[in-house]
C-alpha positions as CSV (number, residue, x, y, z in Angstrom):
1,X,49.4,150.5,92.6
2,X,46.0,152.2,92.4
3,X,45.0,151.1,88.9
4,X,46.6,147.7,88.2
5,X,44.6,147.5,84.9
6,X,46.9,150.1,83.4
7,X,49.9,147.7,83.7
8,X,48.2,144.3,83.1
9,X,47.4,142.7,79.8
10,X,43.8,141.7,79.0
11,X,44.8,138.1,79.4
12,X,46.0,138.7,83.0
13,X,42.9,140.7,83.8
14,X,40.6,138.0,82.5
15,X,42.4,135.5,84.7
16,X,41.9,137.6,87.9
17,X,45.3,139.3,88.1
18,X,43.7,142.5,89.1
19,X,41.8,141.0,92.0
20,X,43.1,141.9,95.4
21,X,43.9,139.0,97.8
22,X,42.1,139.5,101.1
23,X,43.2,137.1,103.9
24,X,40.6,135.9,106.4
25,X,40.0,137.9,109.5
26,X,41.7,135.3,111.8
27,X,44.8,135.0,109.6
28,X,47.9,135.8,111.8
29,X,50.8,135.2,109.4
30,X,52.5,132.1,108.0
31,X,54.9,131.4,110.9
32,X,52.6,131.6,114.0
33,X,52.1,127.8,114.1
34,X,55.3,126.0,113.1
35,X,55.8,122.3,112.8
36,X,58.2,119.8,111.3
37,X,57.3,119.4,107.7
38,X,59.5,116.3,107.1
39,X,59.7,114.0,110.1
40,X,61.4,111.2,108.1
41,X,64.2,113.6,107.0
42,X,64.6,114.7,110.6
43,X,65.0,111.1,111.8
44,X,67.6,110.4,109.1
45,X,69.6,113.5,110.0
46,X,69.4,112.7,113.8
47,X,70.6,109.2,113.0
48,X,73.5,110.5,111.0
49,X,74.5,112.9,113.8
50,X,74.3,110.1,116.3
51,X,76.5,107.8,114.3
52,X,79.0,110.5,113.6
53,X,79.2,111.4,117.3
54,X,79.7,107.8,118.3
55,X,82.4,107.4,115.7
56,X,84.2,110.5,117.0
57,X,84.0,109.4,120.6
58,X,85.2,105.8,119.7
59,X,88.1,107.2,117.7
60,X,89.3,109.4,120.6
61,X,89.0,106.5,123.1
62,X,90.6,103.8,120.9
63,X,92.8,105.7,118.5
64,X,96.1,107.4,119.1
65,X,96.1,110.8,117.5
66,X,99.7,111.3,118.5
67,X,100.7,108.9,115.7
68,X,99.6,111.5,113.2
69,X,100.9,114.7,114.7
70,X,104.0,113.6,116.5
71,X,107.1,112.2,114.9
72,X,108.1,108.6,115.5
73,X,111.7,107.3,115.9
74,X,113.3,104.3,114.3
75,X,112.0,102.1,117.1
76,X,108.4,103.1,116.7
77,X,108.4,105.3,119.8
78,X,106.5,108.6,119.6
79,X,108.7,111.6,120.2
80,X,107.5,113.7,123.2
81,X,105.0,111.0,124.3
82,X,106.7,107.7,124.8
83,X,109.5,106.9,127.3
84,X,113.1,106.0,126.3
85,X,115.1,103.1,127.6
86,X,116.1,105.3,130.6
87,X,112.4,105.8,131.6
88,X,112.4,109.5,130.6
89,X,110.0,111.0,128.1
90,X,111.7,111.2,124.7
91,X,112.5,114.7,123.3
92,X,109.8,116.1,121.0
93,X,111.9,116.9,117.9
94,X,112.8,114.4,115.1
95,X,115.9,114.1,112.9
96,X,116.7,111.6,110.2
97,X,119.2,109.0,111.3
98,X,119.7,106.9,108.2
99,X,119.2,106.8,104.4
100,X,115.8,105.1,104.8
101,X,114.4,108.2,106.5
102,X,114.2,106.5,109.9
103,X,114.8,109.0,112.7
104,X,115.6,109.7,116.3
105,X,114.1,112.0,118.8
106,X,116.3,115.0,119.7
107,X,115.9,118.1,122.0
108,X,116.4,120.8,119.3
109,X,117.1,121.0,115.6
110,X,120.7,121.7,114.6
111,X,121.6,125.3,114.1
112,X,123.9,124.6,111.2
113,X,124.7,122.0,108.6
114,X,127.7,119.7,109.2
115,X,128.6,117.6,106.2
116,X,132.2,117.3,107.3
117,X,132.0,115.5,110.7
118,X,135.3,114.8,112.5
119,X,133.9,112.0,114.7
120,X,130.8,110.2,115.8
121,X,129.9,113.0,118.2
122,X,129.3,115.3,115.2
123,X,126.6,112.9,113.8
124,X,123.0,112.1,114.7
125,X,123.1,108.4,115.7
126,X,121.0,105.6,116.9
127,X,121.4,104.2,120.4
128,X,124.6,102.5,121.2
129,X,122.9,99.2,122.0
130,X,121.5,99.2,118.5
131,X,124.7,100.2,116.8
132,X,126.4,97.3,118.4
133,X,124.0,95.0,116.7
134,X,124.9,96.4,113.2
135,X,128.0,94.6,112.0
136,X,128.7,97.1,109.3
137,X,129.0,99.9,112.0
138,X,131.6,98.1,114.0
139,X,135.4,98.2,114.0
140,X,137.0,95.4,115.9
141,X,133.9,94.6,117.8
142,X,133.4,98.2,118.9
143,X,131.4,101.0,117.4
144,X,133.5,102.7,114.7
145,X,134.4,106.3,115.1
146,X,134.7,106.8,111.4
147,X,131.9,109.1,110.2
148,X,131.9,107.6,106.7
149,X,131.4,104.1,108.1
150,X,128.7,105.1,110.5
151,X,126.7,107.0,107.9
152,X,126.9,104.4,105.1
153,X,126.1,101.5,107.5
154,X,122.8,103.1,108.4
155,X,123.7,103.9,112.0
156,X,124.0,107.6,111.8
157,X,123.3,110.6,109.7
158,X,124.9,114.0,109.1
159,X,123.6,116.9,111.2
160,X,121.6,118.6,108.5
161,X,118.1,119.1,109.8
162,X,118.3,122.8,110.4
163,X,114.8,123.6,109.1
164,X,112.1,122.9,111.7
165,X,108.7,121.9,110.4
166,X,106.3,121.5,113.3
167,X,108.4,118.9,115.2
168,X,110.5,117.6,112.4
169,X,114.1,118.8,111.6
170,X,114.5,118.5,107.9
171,X,117.4,119.5,105.6
172,X,117.0,122.5,103.3
173,X,118.6,120.5,100.4
174,X,118.3,116.8,100.1
175,X,120.6,116.8,97.1
176,X,123.6,118.0,99.2
177,X,123.1,115.1,101.7
178,X,122.8,112.6,98.9
179,X,126.0,113.8,97.2
180,X,127.9,113.7,100.5
181,X,126.6,110.2,101.2
182,X,127.7,109.0,97.8
183,X,131.2,110.4,98.3
184,X,131.5,108.4,101.5
185,X,130.0,105.3,99.9
186,X,132.4,105.5,97.0
187,X,135.4,105.8,99.4
188,X,134.3,102.5,101.0
189,X,133.4,100.8,97.7
190,X,129.7,100.7,98.6
191,X,126.6,101.3,96.4
192,X,125.6,104.9,96.0
193,X,122.3,106.4,97.1
194,X,120.4,107.4,94.0
195,X,118.0,109.8,95.7
196,X,116.5,110.3,99.1
197,X,113.0,110.0,97.6
198,X,111.5,108.3,100.7
199,X,112.6,111.1,102.8
200,X,111.0,113.6,100.4
201,X,107.7,111.6,100.4
202,X,107.7,111.4,104.2
203,X,108.2,115.2,104.4
204,X,105.2,115.9,102.2
205,X,103.0,113.5,104.2
206,X,104.2,114.8,107.5
207,X,103.6,118.4,106.4
208,X,100.1,117.5,105.4
209,X,99.2,116.0,108.8
210,X,101.0,118.9,110.6
211,X,98.9,121.4,108.7
212,X,95.7,119.5,109.5
213,X,96.6,119.5,113.1
214,X,97.4,123.2,113.1
215,X,94.3,124.2,111.1
216,X,91.8,121.9,112.8
217,X,90.8,124.2,115.7
218,X,90.2,127.0,113.3
219,X,88.3,124.9,110.8
220,X,86.3,123.1,113.5
221,X,85.5,126.3,115.4
222,X,84.3,128.2,112.3
223,X,82.4,125.2,111.0
224,X,80.6,124.3,114.2
225,X,80.1,127.9,115.2
226,X,78.6,128.9,111.8
227,X,76.5,125.8,111.7
228,X,74.9,126.6,115.1
229,X,74.5,130.3,114.2
230,X,72.8,129.8,110.9
231,X,70.8,126.9,112.2
232,X,69.3,129.1,115.0
233,X,68.9,132.0,112.6
234,X,66.9,129.7,110.2
235,X,64.7,128.5,113.0
236,X,64.0,132.0,114.2
237,X,63.3,133.6,110.8
238,X,61.6,130.7,109.0
C-alpha cells in the first residue's frame, strides 16, 4: 500500500494510522526468547497430571478390571479368570441359569434355541452340589430330571443364549423365554414370571462396559496421540 492516506479517514490519519511501524535494529522476532508466561498455571496443571497418574496406577494395582469386562457366574467367580471347583480356569462365556439373571460359565454359546427340553442335559444348570441344596429342585432326595421343575426352582434355564455379545450369551427374545417359563410354572401351580426385566437391565449395563472395553484402545490412542502431537506443535510454532 503506497499511499495509505487514500484509504484512511481523516480521523485515522490524525491518530497516526498512516505512520509506518519501524522495529529497532536489534529486534529478532517475537519468539526468539521464549519463557513460561504463567508459572502458577503450569504448577496446577503439573499437579493435576501427577494426581491423575497416581490414581491410574493405584487403580491398576488395587482394582480388578476383569469385574467390568468379564462375566461373573452365580457364585461370584469371573468367567475366563477364576478357577472352578476342579481347579481349572472357568470357561469364558456366560449364560443365564435362572430367572434372576444369575449365570454360569460355559465354553460356547448355544447354536440354537431349545424351549422344549427333554431332560436336564438339555438345560443350562448350576453345579450339582448346589442343586442338591435347593429343595425345590429335588425329587426324592435326588436332583429332578423334570425340566419344568429345574427351571422353575431356579436351578436351570432353557438353552436360549444364541446371541453372543462380547462374552455373554443372551437370548434374541426375552418374551419367548418368559412365556415358556410361565407355562411351566402354571403346570406346577407356581407364580408366573411377569417379565425378565432384570435380565434386560443387565444386558444394557454389560453392553455398555463391553463397548467401553472395546473402544478404549482407540479412544486412548487417539486422545493421547493427538494431545502429544498438538502440544509439541504448539510449542514449536508459538
